[in-house]
C-alpha positions, 0 to 999 in steps of 0.5 A: 635121434630124433625119431628115437626120441619122438617114440620115447617122447609118446611113449611116456606120454602115453595112455599108462601116464594119462590114465595114471595121473586122471586116476590119481586126480579122481583119488585125490578128489575123494580123499580131500573130499571135493576140495574143489568145493571150497575154489573160490575160498582159494580166490578169497585168500590169494588176496588176503595178507598173510603174516605167517613166514615166507619170501614173497606175498601169497598173490606174489606166489602165486602168480609166480606159478601161474607165470609158468602154468599160463603160456603158450599152451593156452593158445596154441596148444588148445588149437593143436587140441581141437584140431587133432582130437575134435571139439569133444577135446575141449569138454575132456580137458575141462574134465580134467582140469576139474579133477585136477584142481586136487592134485594142485592142492595135494602137490603144494601141500606136501612141497609147504609143509617140508620145505626148507631154508637155504643157506641165504635164509630163503626158502625151498620146498617141492618134491624134492624136499617131501621125498627128502622127509620120508627117506627117499633122497635118491627120488629127489635127485631124480625128480631135481635133475629132471626139473633141471634138464627139462626147463632148459627146453620148456622154459628157456629155448623154445620160449624164446625161439616162439618169441623172436619167430613172433617178432620176425613175422609180424614186425620184421625185427631180426632174432638176434636183436630179439635174442640180445633185448630177451637175454638183458630183460631176463637177467636183470630179473632172474640175477633179483631172485625169487623177490625180483621174479615175484615182482614181475610176475605180480605185475605181468600175469594178471595184465596178460591174463585180463587182455587176453581174456578181454580178446576172447570175450570181444570175440565170443559177443561177436559170435554170440549167435553160435554159442549154443551150437558151441556148447552143444558141439563140444558136449555131443563130440565128447561121446560120439564118434561121428559128430562133425560140423562146420570145418570140423573133422569127426573124430574117435572118442579116444581121441578126443578124450585123449588130446584133450586130457593131455592138453589139460595136464600139459596145461595146468602142470597138475602133478608134474611137481613144478609150480608148487616150488613158488607156493612154498616161497610165500608166507604161510602159516601152514600148509593148508592156506597157501594150498587152496591158493596154489590150487586156484591156478589150475582153476585161472589156467585151465577152467577159465583161459583155456576154455575160453579159448576152446569156446572161441576156436569152436565158435568161430569156425562155427560162424566163419565157413572160410575158417576151416580147421580141416584145411588149416590142419596148423594150430598157429594157423588157426589161432591166426585166423580166428583172432583176425576176425575182430577188426584191427586189434585181433591179430595184435591181442594175439601177439600180445598174449603169446608174446607175454604167455611166453616170457612169463614161462621164462621167469616162472620155470628160471624159477623151479630149475634154480631152487633144484640146482640149490638143493643138489648143490649151493648158491653159487651153483645157482648162480653160474645155472642162471649165466647159462640160462641167460645165455641160452636165452639168446641161443633158443632166439636165433635156432630152432629144435623139436629134438630140444622141445621133445627131450623136455616134454619127456623130462617133464613126465619123468618129473611126474612120477617122483612127486606123485609117489610123495603125493600119494604116500603123504596122502594121510598126512594130507587128509589129517591137515585138511581136515583139522585146518580147512574143514574145522576152521583153523585156518589162522592157526600157525603150525607148530611142525612147519618151518 
């Protein structure tokens, strides 16, 4: 069964999916007239109070979205990409992230533009409501089922297990105790709904990101003599199959591209339709403003955190001959060896990063999944799903299963299909509103057609 599921995962996340997503990224970049150039405007808007309707603030919606995208993939995942694809994989991660900004903008737009209200008056928006608006209810149901099933893996069982393993390996804390504590804390937060989740994320996400970035900056300062060589190696390895230096093995261009692009796509989730569900709950007068804010998630996740991780890993291997990526051949071990180069605080910084990144992912994906449950069923079903979620937090803490992780990856790929169908079918609407509200400077106007 594990072999079968692994083969299915390799197929759905194979070259056709990567080519399709990168192609869509480039297409949407052109159709939105390189909306990436407005990234700093989006960052500024993140802190602006919007008097439009919504369940949470613009900043609360952004940090809730970032809670799931900024995860262990930014640390361990980047190390895995470098080991498998060489230093050049980092370059292709940046490329995928740059073009992915446009897709994140577009999918956020359709989620906000076509959002609806739940029975309790809260907002719901995402690929499912967008698909419903263009009379594709079957695809909407398909998206929700994939999100509900996939969330158990990517956002619950595996994240809880990562935290429990970390606590046991470094502090000898029993997974049973970790599981109970995690389950209780999660229950207190998630049963409070989006406002409770956003309130925690507003504080947790900036803190965990800042601490991790500071740790990366310290390592880069320690390795400053090797930064020029690091950047040169990243660029040359992206286009040359013969680039070998330090503890890195030479990699083919195809492997560098595949591992770099896939890691960027997995990390920022551009095209998956997950994070826009949080943006749909934010205060908004029109769909363009929250979309500008939403697309900054890719900037922070891939172009800042993943980029810094890549620079840290490669410069550390070059600066420390005893750290040999080809010998370690393990993402977790490579990260541990690199952060251990910071005296005293290096290992605690890594532990803090993995711990907080994992827990924030639990909160973010819980919200996405419950929104899908609410769309398919009702508020009572959401409460039942939350109870199952909390119980599985404990289960995940005391057991690990690669099969679960692979099933989650398959479900994530299945989310991409209906989400990108909605985005591509609604591209004309995205372009029209973007031209009016963004490029003709009407961002403060209310869209009469939006709820």
